[in-house]
N, C-alpha and C positions, 0 to 999 in steps of 0.2 A: 918436493921443494915448495909446492904451492901452499902447503900448510906450515912449513917451517918459518917462512919469512914473516907472516903475520904474528905467529906465536913469539918469535924473537923480538919483533918490534913492540908487541904488547908488553913484554917483560921489561924491555928497556924503558918504555914510557912510564911504567909503574915505578921503576927504580929511580925516576927523576923526581919523585915526591919528596917533600922536606924530611930530612933525617935519613934518607936512603943514599946509596953509594954514588949515584949519578946526579945528585942534587947540585953539587958545584958546577957541573956541566950545564944544568938547566939555568942556573943563575947567570952563567956566562952568555948563553944564547938568548936569554930573555931580554937582553939589552938591544938586540938586533931588530930591524924592521920585520913586521909580520911575514912579508914575502920570503924572508930568509929564515926567520924563527920557526915557522910552522913545519917546513920540510926537514928541518934539522932535529925535530923532536918535540916541538910545541903542540903539535896536533897529531893524534894517533893515525888518522886516515892519511894525512899529508905525508907523515914519516913512513908509513907502510907503503904508500905509493912510490915514494922516492927510493926506498930500499928495493922494492919489487922491480922498478925500472932498471936500476943499476945491476941487480942480481941477474935479470934476464939478459941484459946486454953483455955482461961478463961471461955468463955460462953458455950463451948461444951466439957468440961473436961471429963464427964462421958459417953458421946455418941460420941466419937471422930471417924472421918472418914477422912482418908488421902486425898481422892479425893475431898471431900467437902471442906477440908481445903485449898488445892491447888487452887480450883476454887474461893473460897472466897478471897484469897490473890490476885489472878490474876484480879478478877473483881474489887476489891478495887483500885488496881493500875491503871487499865484501866479507871475507872471512875475519879480517881484523875487527870489523864492526860487530860481527856475530859473536866473536870471542868477548868483546867488550860488553855486550848485552848479557851474555850468559854468566860471566864472572862478576860483573858489576862491582869492581873493587872499591870505587869511591862512593 
């Protein structure tokens, strides 16, 4: 799961480019303040961190561990950055 979250987030952020399927969503959230815009998809790292946070909370609700949660979020953000550097879509 630690690889799935950043890959899915990367694809979603790429699909928010002009002419892509999620571009109308991007235009909608672009009007929001940065504090809300970035975690909703305006920034790959912010979006990946937000998705990782909620994914871990939902999947480990009954066996929560703070340090595992922090590691999961950090690893997802790091892998997201690595994927972005390797693929270099834009």
